[in-house]
N, C-alpha and C positions, 0 to 999 in steps of 0.2 A: 276205701274208695276215694280214689283222688279225687281233688277239687272240678275236674273234665268229667269226670263220670254221670253226675246227675244234668247238665248240659246236654252233655253227646246222649244217652236216655231220654230227653225230651225233642231231643234233634229227629232222634227216632220218628217218634208219637207223631210231629211236628211233619214230617212231610208219610205219614200214614192216612193223615186229617187231607193231607192234600191230595191225595192217590185216588179217595171220594168225596171230597169237597174241592176242587181245581181252580172253582171261582174266586178261593185263599188264595192264591197264588199271587195276583195281580190287588189286592193289598196287605201286605206283607212287609211288617213295618224294617226299617236301613240296618238291623241287626239280623234280620232273619232271609232276607231279602242275595245275599252276599253269598249263601252257600247254600240257596235255593236253584241262584242263575248256575250257579257253577254243576250243581246233580243234575236240572235238566239239560246243559250244554252236554253236557260226557251222556248221558243216557241218549240223548237223539241225536249224537255226531253216530254212536254204535249204532244206530236203530239204521239210518242211513246207509252205513255201511255194509249193515248182513243183510236189509231186504231193499226192493226196486220202491226209495220214500222217499221224495222231496217235503223239506217241513217248511214253512214260515218263519218271520218273524218274531219272536214271541211268542211260544205255544204255551203250553205244559202238556205232556202227554206222561200219561202216568206208565212205570217201568213192568205195572199189576195187570196191563192191558195188553190182549195180542193181537198183533198185528203181522201181516205177515200177503204182503207184495213180490210174489218172485218173477222172476221176467214174463213182461207180453198181461202184469196183471198190478201194472203200477199203481200208487195211491200218493194222493198230490193233496198236502195241506197247508191252506193257505194263513195269514197273518192272525194272529189275540186269537187262535182256535187251541181249544181243550179237548183232550180224550182224556175219557176217567178209568178207573178202575176195573178192572172183568171187564171189558167190552171185547169182543173179539172184531177184528176189522182183516177182510179179504178183498182185494183189491181186484179189478180195478175200482178208485173211489176216488172223484173229483171231490176232492172239498174245499170250501171257499174262506173266505176271512168273516174272520170273530164268530165262529162255528159252535156250538158246545155238545159235548156225546160228554151224555152223566154215566152213572153206571151202570156194567151190565146189557148193554145197549149189542145188538148182534148186528151189522153190515156186513153182507156178502154180495160181492159183484156181477154173481155171476161169468158170463160169456160180453155180455155189453157193456154193466156197468151201472156205480150209482153215482146219480151228478147234486152233492149236495149247496146250492146254492149260499152267499152271504148271508151270516146270521141266523142262517135255520137255528134254530134251539130243540134239541130229545134230549126227552127226560129218560129216568131211568128204568132199563127191560122193553126196549121200542128192540124193534126186528125187523128190520128190509131184505129181503132175499130177493136179488135180479136173478132168481131162471127159478123153473116149473119142471116138475114130471107127467110125462105123460100116462094116461088113469086110462086105457084100453082092456078089457076082461083078457083079453090073450094070450096077453105076458105079463111075467110079476112084476111092480111098482118099479123093481130096481133094474130091471131091465125096459125100460119103457125108453121113448130120448129124450134127452131136457135140451129145454129151450130157455131162450134169454132175450127180455128184450130190454130189458136194464130199466132203472127209475128215476125219478128227477123229480127233487125236491126242489121249493121254488124261494126266494125270498124272503127274510125273515118266519117263514113258516115254524108254526111252534105245535110240537108233536105229544101227548103229555105223555106220563107216563103207560108202559106196559099197551103202549099201542103196535101193531103189528100191519109192513107194508107188502102188497104181495106186490110181482114182476109183473112191469108192462104200463105199471100205477103214473101218475103225472100231476103231483100237487102243488097249485098254483102257490103267487109269492100271497103273505100276510095272511097264508089260508090258517086256520087251530084246528085240530083235529084231537077231542074228547079224548081221556083217558080210559083204558082198556076197550080201545076201537080195534079194527080190522077194514084197512083200506083194499079197498077191492076193485075202487071205480077210480076215474080223475076228480080231481080236489078241484070245484071254480077257485078263480083267487079273491079272497078276502070273504070266503064264509067260514062259518064253527060245523063241521062233519062231527059226526059219535055214533057210536051204536056198532053191532058185527052184525052184518056187514055196516058199516056207517053208512049213513046217510046224513042231510042235510041238514041244521037247526036254525041259523040264518046269517043275514048278512053283518058283518062287523061293522057296518053304517049304520 
């Protein structure tokens, strides 16, 4: 084993940690910052070449995330955002500045898209689907027409772990959605909601 082997092994483990805890990227020590920035620069360049994706400055995108943005389903990502491992993102998606998407989240923009305003915080295992099937008994579900109204998440909204958001929903700025909730209706500004279906708990102020 060469002298560098332990350092290389440590670097791979550090990458693995960053994939699942991306917020650590911005607090790396100088000795790790160099290789981490180069790693991200190379991966983000590859992603923008392969998919219809625009990525802002100083972002972290895990190579273990699944990002699909064919023509007509563009994904834009603002500055200082992160996307953790095992997320699945399918455009159209508009992701603002300082947005955090933690591991195992699923965002599918359907036809009308999903918009995340600045500073949205999304805990692990959130699911946002901007489309829905018809449910008439006359034919099987898979043959039903698919609709899409879009989803909008306002500035500084926090979605707790395992939150689901239904197509057509708008969650206004500064709202909080409790863990394991299913949001089926619009959520007012600066309110806390929770449950399945999510219901009003209280105002933040």
